[in-house]
C-alpha positions as CSV (number, residue, x, y, z in Angstrom):
1,M,6.5,-95.7,59.5
2,E,6.0,-92.6,57.1
3,K,9.5,-93.6,55.3
4,E,8.1,-97.0,54.7
5,Q,5.0,-96.0,53.3
6,V,7.0,-93.4,50.9
7,K,9.4,-96.3,49.9
8,S,6.3,-98.7,49.3
9,S,4.6,-95.8,47.1
10,K,7.8,-95.6,45.2
11,L,8.3,-99.2,44.6
12,K,4.7,-99.5,43.5
13,T,5.1,-96.7,41.0
14,N,8.3,-98.3,39.7
15,K,6.3,-101.5,39.3
16,D,3.5,-99.7,37.5
17,L,6.0,-98.0,35.2
18,F,7.9,-101.2,34.6
19,L,4.5,-103.0,33.9
20,A,3.1,-100.4,31.5
21,F,6.2,-99.8,29.5
22,F,7.1,-103.5,29.2
23,R,3.7,-104.0,27.7
24,V,4.5,-101.3,25.3
25,G,7.7,-102.8,24.4
26,L,6.2,-106.4,24.0
27,L,3.3,-105.3,22.0
28,G,4.6,-102.3,19.9
29,F,5.3,-104.0,16.8
30,G,5.9,-102.0,13.7
31,G,8.4,-99.5,15.6
32,G,7.7,-96.3,17.3
33,P,4.7,-95.0,15.4
34,A,2.8,-98.3,16.3
35,A,3.8,-97.9,19.8
36,I,2.3,-94.5,20.3
37,P,-1.3,-95.5,20.9
38,L,0.0,-98.0,23.4
39,F,2.0,-95.4,25.2
40,H,-1.2,-93.3,25.0
41,R,-3.4,-96.0,26.6
42,E,-0.9,-96.6,29.5
43,A,0.0,-93.1,30.2
44,V,-3.3,-91.4,29.7
45,V,-5.9,-94.0,30.1
46,N,-4.8,-96.6,32.3
47,Y,-2.5,-94.9,34.8
48,K,-3.6,-91.2,34.1
49,W,0.1,-90.0,34.4
50,M,-0.9,-87.2,32.1
51,T,-3.9,-85.6,30.4
52,E,-4.6,-86.0,26.5
53,D,-3.0,-82.5,25.9
54,E,-0.1,-83.1,27.9
55,F,0.6,-86.3,25.9
56,G,-0.1,-84.6,22.8
57,D,2.5,-81.9,23.7
58,T,4.9,-84.7,24.6
59,L,4.6,-86.5,21.5
60,A,4.8,-83.2,19.4
61,L,8.1,-82.4,21.1
62,G,9.5,-85.8,20.9
63,N,9.0,-86.0,17.1
64,T,11.0,-82.8,16.8
65,M,14.1,-84.3,18.4
66,P,16.4,-87.1,17.0
67,G,16.3,-90.6,18.0
68,P,13.4,-93.2,18.4
69,I,10.1,-91.9,19.7
70,A,9.4,-95.1,22.0
71,T,12.5,-94.4,24.0
72,K,11.9,-90.5,24.2
73,M,8.4,-91.0,25.4
74,A,9.2,-93.9,27.9
75,G,12.2,-91.7,29.2
76,Y,10.1,-88.6,29.5
77,I,7.2,-90.1,31.1
78,G,9.1,-92.3,33.5
79,Y,11.0,-89.1,34.5
80,R,8.0,-87.2,35.0
81,V,6.2,-89.7,37.1
82,N,9.3,-90.8,39.2
83,G,12.5,-88.8,38.4
84,V,15.7,-90.3,37.2
85,I,14.8,-93.9,38.6
86,G,11.5,-93.7,36.9
87,C,13.1,-92.6,33.7
88,L,15.5,-95.5,33.7
89,V,12.6,-98.1,34.8
90,A,10.6,-96.9,31.7
91,L,13.6,-97.1,29.4
92,M,14.7,-100.6,30.5
93,A,11.0,-101.9,30.3
94,T,10.6,-100.5,26.9
95,V,13.9,-101.6,25.4
96,V,14.4,-105.0,27.0
97,P,11.4,-106.7,25.4
98,T,12.0,-105.2,22.1
99,V,15.7,-106.2,22.0
100,G,14.7,-109.9,23.2
101,L,12.1,-110.1,20.8
102,M,14.0,-109.0,17.9
103,I,16.6,-111.5,18.5
104,I,14.2,-114.3,18.6
105,L,11.8,-113.3,15.9
106,L,14.2,-112.1,13.4
107,G,16.0,-115.4,14.0
108,I,12.8,-117.4,13.4
109,L,11.9,-115.1,10.3
110,Q,15.1,-115.6,8.9
111,K,15.0,-119.4,9.3
112,Y,11.5,-119.7,7.7
113,K,11.4,-116.7,5.6
114,N,10.4,-118.7,2.5
115,L,7.2,-120.1,4.1
116,E,3.8,-118.6,3.1
117,W,2.3,-118.7,6.7
118,V,5.4,-116.6,7.9
119,N,4.9,-114.0,5.2
120,S,1.2,-114.0,5.9
121,M,1.6,-113.4,9.6
122,S,4.0,-110.4,8.8
123,A,1.4,-108.9,6.5
124,A,-1.4,-109.2,8.8
125,V,0.0,-107.0,11.5
126,V,0.1,-104.0,9.2
127,P,-3.5,-103.3,8.9
128,V,-3.8,-103.4,12.6
129,V,-1.2,-100.9,13.1
130,G,-2.8,-98.7,10.5
131,V,-6.1,-98.7,12.2
132,M,-4.4,-98.0,15.7
133,L,-2.8,-94.7,13.9
134,A,-6.0,-93.8,12.3
135,I,-7.7,-93.7,15.6
136,M,-5.1,-91.8,17.2
137,T,-4.8,-89.4,14.4
138,W,-8.6,-88.7,14.4
139,D,-8.5,-88.2,18.2
140,F,-5.7,-85.5,17.7
141,F,-7.6,-83.9,14.9
142,Q,-10.8,-83.5,17.0
143,K,-8.8,-82.0,20.0
144,S,-7.0,-79.6,17.6
145,G,-10.4,-78.7,16.3
146,K,-11.7,-77.9,20.0
147,S,-8.6,-75.9,20.8
148,L,-8.0,-74.0,17.3
149,G,-11.5,-74.0,16.1
150,M,-12.2,-76.5,13.3
151,G,-11.3,-74.1,10.6
152,R,-7.9,-73.7,11.6
153,A,-7.4,-77.3,12.4
154,I,-8.5,-78.1,8.9
155,L,-6.0,-75.5,7.6
156,F,-3.2,-76.9,9.7
157,T,-3.9,-80.4,8.6
158,T,-4.0,-79.8,5.0
159,L,-0.9,-77.6,5.2
160,A,0.9,-80.4,7.1
161,V,-0.1,-83.0,4.4
162,I,1.1,-80.8,1.6
163,L,4.4,-80.0,3.4
164,L,5.1,-83.7,4.6
165,E,3.7,-85.8,1.7
166,F,4.2,-83.4,-1.4
167,L,7.1,-81.1,-0.4
168,N,8.9,-83.9,1.5
169,I,9.7,-81.3,4.3
170,H,11.0,-83.0,7.5
171,P,8.3,-83.5,10.1
172,A,10.3,-81.6,12.7
173,I,10.4,-78.5,10.4
174,V,6.7,-78.5,10.1
175,I,6.0,-79.1,13.7
176,F,8.2,-76.2,14.6
177,G,6.8,-73.9,12.1
178,I,3.2,-74.7,12.9
179,L,4.1,-74.3,16.7
180,I,5.7,-70.9,16.0
181,V,2.6,-69.9,13.7
182,S,0.3,-71.0,16.3
183,L,2.1,-69.2,19.4
184,T,2.4,-65.9,17.5
185,S,-1.1,-65.6,15.8
186,F,-3.6,-67.4,17.6
187,K,-5.0,-67.5,21.2
188,K,-6.3,-70.9,22.7
189,G,-9.9,-71.6,21.4
190,G,-9.5,-70.1,18.1
191,D,-9.5,-66.5,18.8
192,S,-7.2,-64.3,17.0
193,K,-5.1,-61.8,19.0
């Protein structure tokens, strides 16, 4: 009886993982950065598989590694929730709709690329993705203000903008550098050592 409950529980967990990441794969237009708010909604808000801070840490670490962020996030969250099987389920659920939609939509777009409504449809998605990313950016900024203190959050944000946008430093180097500085210089809550 107990084995059946455990098996049923794991099946439900895998089903939840599949549905959550299938939605992300299906709706994550615009690539990995556009899918991050969807990952956040599923992992933190809907299923509560991780906290806001854990999601932020996972995202930061995932951005320092090579490869697409969507598969890294899905793989890690799936593994965290249900081990290797959860990792495989989440990866498949993320990749399959993307590959399927890519084949179908790119075929359609190539066939009708000269039509005005196709160009308008493609352009209309961009502002929605921008708003989703802006909302998530604001949330991360507020969280860093609470944990580092608003002054340090503004300093790190300004420094990151300068390094990324004006000096064209790779994001992994910026994240790694800020992590090292924050680990060696500051305690949580913004107090100096």
